[in-house]
C-alpha positions, 0 to 999 in steps of 0.5 A: 500500500503506497510503499508501506508494508500494509495490506487489507484482508477485505479491501472493498470495505475501505469504500465505507470511508466514503460515508464519512462526509455524510456522517459529518453532515448528519452530525452537523444538522441542527433541529428546527429553530423554535418559534419565539413567543413573547412572555413578559415575566421572563424578563425577570430571568435575564438578570440570573446568571445560568450555571449550565449552558447547552451549546447551540451546535456540536463543537468541531473537535467533538465531530472530528473525534466521532469521525475518527472513531468511525474511520477506525471501525471501518479500517478494522473491518477491512482487516489491516495487516502490517508486514503481511506475508508475501503472496501471489495472485490467487491461482490453482496453477502449480508454482515454480520458484526460481531461487538465486543461490550464488555468492551474492545471495548469501547476504540476504539468504535468511530473507529469501528462505523465509519468503520461499517458505511463505510461498510454499505455505500459501501453495499448500493452503491452495493444494498446489504443487511446487517446483524449486529451481536453484539457478546454480544447478542447470543440470538439475531435473525440475519436478513438481513436489508437494508442499511438505516435500518442497519445504524439506528440500528448501532447507537443503539449499545453501548459497554457492561460493561462486558466481552463478550463470543464470542463462544456463538454466533457461533450457531446463526451465523452458522444457518444464514450462512446456510440459506443465502448461499453466504455471505461476513463476516466482523469482527470488532475486538477489538483485546482483548482476555478476554477468549476463544478467540482461541476457537472462532477463530477456530469455526468461521473458521469452520462456515464460510467455504470458504466464504470471511472473512475480519478482522479489527484490529489495527489502533485504541487505544488498551484496558487497564484495572484495577484489583486487587486493594489492600489497603496495610499498606503503600500504595494502589496499583492497577494492570494496564493491557495492550494488546499491547506494544504501551502504555508506561504509564499513570495516574490512578486517584482516586475519592471519592463517590461524584466524587471529586479527591483524588489523582493521581498515574503514572504507566509505562510499561516495554518494553515487560510487559503487567502488571504493578502497580500504587501506591497511597502513601496517608494517610490511611484516604484518602485511605479509602475515595477512591471509584473509580479508573480509568485510565485517558483518558481511556473510558471503564468499564474495566479501572475502579475499584470500591471500597467499604468498603471491600477495606478500611483499618480499624483500629482494636483495640486489647486488652489483659487481660494478665498482662504485667509482665507475658506476654511474647512478642513473645508468647502473644496473641497480637503477633499472632493477630497483625501479622495476622491482619497487612496485611489488617488492622491497628492494635492498641495495647492496651498494656498500662493501664487496659483493661477497660481503653483501651476499653474506649479509643477505643470506644472514637476513634470510631474504627469499630472493637475491638478484646479482648483476654481473657478479663474477667469481665467488668464494667457495664458502659463499657459493656453498651457502648460496647452494644450500639457500637455494636448496631450501627454497631461495630464488637466485636471479643473475644477470650477465656482464663482462665479469660473469662472461670471464668467470667460471661459476657453477651458480648458473642454470647452464654451462656458459661459453667464455667471452660472450657474443657481440651482435652488430658493430663494424667488426661483425657480420651479425646484426642485433637480435630481437626477442622471439618467444617465451617458453610455454612451460616457463614462468613467462608463459602468456606474456606478450613478446615485444618486437622492439627489444634488441640484443646487441651482446649476450653470453652463450650457453653450451649446447646440450640435450637439456638446454631446450628444457631450461630455456625460458626466453629465446632470441630469433636465432634460437639462442637463449635469452633467459634460462633457469632450473629448479634446485631442490626447493628453490630456483636459479635463473640467468638473464644472458644479457646485462641489467643495464642498457649496454647489452640490451634495451630489455631493462627499459621495457615493460616486459622486463618488469613483468618478467621480474614480477613472475620471478618474484612470485616464484620465491617462497613456493616454487615447484618440485625439484627437477632438471628444469621447468619444462614438464613440471608445471604442466603436470603439477596439480594441487588438491583442495585443502580448505574451501569457503562455503557461500557464507564465507566460512571455511570448511572441508572441500565438497565432493565436487571440488577437483584438483587444479593446476598449480598456476590457476589464477582464474575466479572460483567455479563449481569444480574449483570453489574458493579456498586454499589449495595445495599444502598447508606450508605453501597454499595457493588461494582461489577467490570468488571474484577475479581482480577485474570483476565488478558487480552491478544492479540487476536490471529487470525492468524489461520483464512484464512482472509483478514486484514484491519485496522481502520482509524480515518482520512477522505479520501483525494484525491491526484489527485489535488495536484499531477496534480498541482505539475506536472504543476508547474514542467512543468512551471519550465522546460519551464522557464529553457529552455527559459533561456538556449536558451536566448528566455526569455531574448530576449522576455524581451528586445523586448517586455517588456510590453507584456511580463509583462502583460503575466506574470501577467496574468499567475500569476493571473490565477494560484492564487486561487480564493476566495471561494464564499459563498453559494448563497441564492438559494442554501440555500433556496433549502437546507432548503425547501427540507426537514423539518429542525430545526434551531439554531442561530449561536452565534459565540462562538465555544463551545456553537455552537458545543454543540447546533449543537450536541443537535439539531442533537440529538433531530432530531435523537430522533424524527426519532426514536419515531415519524413519523417526519424524519427531515433533519440535523439542520441548523445554521442561522444568523438572519441578513443574512439568511431567517428565514421563512423556519424553523418552530422552531429556537433555540437561545442559549443566551450567557451572554455578547454577543453584541445585534444583529443589528436592521435589524436582530431584525426586521427579528426576529419580522416578523418571530415570527408574521408570525407563527414561534417560537423562543426558547430562552434558557439562560442555567443558571438555576443552577446559579439562586438563589432559591428565584429568581424564574424569574432568572432575576439576572443571566447574561444570563437573563439580556442579553435576556432582552436587546435583547427582549427590541426591540421585540414586545413580548406578555405577558408571563406566566409559562406553565400551567398544562393544556396547549397544550404544555404539551400534544402534544405528551407526557404527561409532567409536566415540561420541564427539560434539563441539569437542571430541576430547571428553569421555561418554559415561553410561551405566556399568553392565556386568562383564560376562566372561564366557566364550559365548558372550565374547562372540556377541556383536553387542553387549547390553543389559535388560534395559536402557542406561538411565543416565548418560554423561558427556562433556563434549557439548553435543547440543552445541554441535547440533545447533543450526541457524534458521538458514541451515548453517552451523551456529557454533564452531567446532574444536578442533574442527576436524572435517567430519566432526559435526557429521559424527556428532549428529550420528552420535545423537541418532545413536543415543535417540535410537538407543533410548527408543529401541533399547538393547535390541542389537544385543539380541542378535546373539540369538540370530544364528540359533533362530536361523538354524531352527527355521532351516530345520 
């Protein structure tokens, strides 16, 4: 209604507002003027001042009061609803829901799932089929489902951590619509165009044809993203993108590989800008430790930028063999090298002291890369240290010159001829050579080959069988310009020309900068050792280590993730989701967006569709408020009329006591009666109508909310994996509620909580003796010392011991390997939760020593253990948010720890419901033998 979140159940009744002018006219109508008759004695009354006066006509403010009360009655009759549930046009046709589920939908995922749930509920009321179409899965078959099945399927969806190409789903959408015929379509859009958005909108309009289309957009947080992180000389910068102007600014957080915070940077958008920059003004040592940048408060993979060693600003040592008295500063090799390296590295010039002393200093400083320009013979000690440094991962880059051409040095990738080769000039027939190509297997692969670079002098390599595999760049005559090889974990490379302009004009070109950038990128995480680069990088692939989900949280790689080439530099895809790949020592980062990617608002103006917006608030019926307000206004009107007519004063004078009683009765009737608690019969009906799990309400709001979400998560997992479809979990108070309705009660222990009253203790004791099971969880396994296997020193365990001191608790033991609890549904070894270091205790069973008992598949007593004690925080691992994501992290966050925590919960529930039926398998061979006879 005019942009307001307001709707009316019976909008036609609003026409009654047109009657207000008529009502105003009726209220203003005056009775006929009385006829005047002269009566002389009345002149004596003129001098008497009247005590009460009656107005000649109704005051304007009283008329307005009555009109307002009448308008409120009309509005209430129309059924106003604030924040109404989203709905579609009344129809009996099937409903198809198109769901944007790329990374850009994660920021508003909760609102999108809530809207889809409401659409499914409305379709259920109309007995319509529902088809769910996630736009990230073009190969998914579209089928009509019942509303209940669609609601379960909806909870399985989650945003993908990569950009979605909506156009690919047009084919399967068109085939479904042709086979279905009449169908209503609802598109839950995220409003972000990550590419080909206009093409999808145009294609969707053609596919839908004349069918009804409703597009949901707006009313939810818009997406933000991070791209193009750069570790510059003075600071690290990252670009922040947005699609709407409503976001004014925010904070970007930087963390290291362990998740520890390093720094924060604020950013702000200009009114019309969709791109801004956040800068981290930190020392280079701290900037090099940054492994993750994320927008604070933004839950999406696109709002995360992962950094690996390519983003580290490395310290590069540069050594020149030229003497200081002959070197010209603006023409020296160090001048060109420092200018080429400064955009992406911190250059340390060794311009003081002999080259060997400078090299020794750089080795002591543990620099990842050293550049030596025309450095000739090195001492055996320095040569041995350089070889060991290269073997451990160092990168050595050498440039030729007169000194290197005359030296015999093994610190080069190929064997060199002495003297060098001169091209051009009056004493040679050869002309200067141009660069021809870069090796497809070398680090310079993909660079454009410049045609304007000439080489007038070079050092030549001795031809041999492996020279071709070590050549990274070649001249037109086939001679190598750059060679290199791997030694151990490091790399050694040689430019066969000088680093200044005397031998070549390569140092003046932009290609020179890019070549050095590629070499700097190799420092610190080079490929496996081998004779050369050829044949290594083409065959090397790295497996996913940790990947991001759609909300930007780390987790184990999905089953669809595949190994990628070690030189992969593209944006994330379904096969290569964002995250870290390779080894933990030198991972390679893959991000959701590439540096050149940008986002824009999705333009759907060309589609003929109804528009709706998302809403996060619950619907609220305004009829009660409006009727109460109108009743109050009518009461005020009655009081005002009585006062103007002196009726109220007369009533108070003549009937003071009855009037007081009437007023008191009226006020008592208008005052709200206190809300009554749910009766015991209602509680019993709710608890017995369906199998339900229960948990003890501790009074701690944080603990109770987590436990409630955990029990709900376990109930959902049971419905997905087993035949048990339990109802919603119920919170109980042992001192007030009946416990016999529940097969299992989960009791989280809050350290320092007061002991329950004795009546509650007696009810718990009776519940356990009558077949119920109570799971006590101290939730403090991480606090127990490694030497304290029982956990008795933790505050939670001390509180539990005080509680159990008044109960008749049987002898306990850690769950044996052959216990029924380990085999009731899943085969388990332990029972992890948020933590996996705590033990699980159950009632101790008598140990049977006979040979027959030793061969039993499971061991159990006559009944179920009435008590189970753990400290692994089971409910914390089961707790899920409404969007289906985990509420709390795990410790130590092993890949399948949460899955095994849910399996432990399934085994516990099945154990309490079915007893020790697994132990009866010992009789199976005898029964089978009897049946065979």
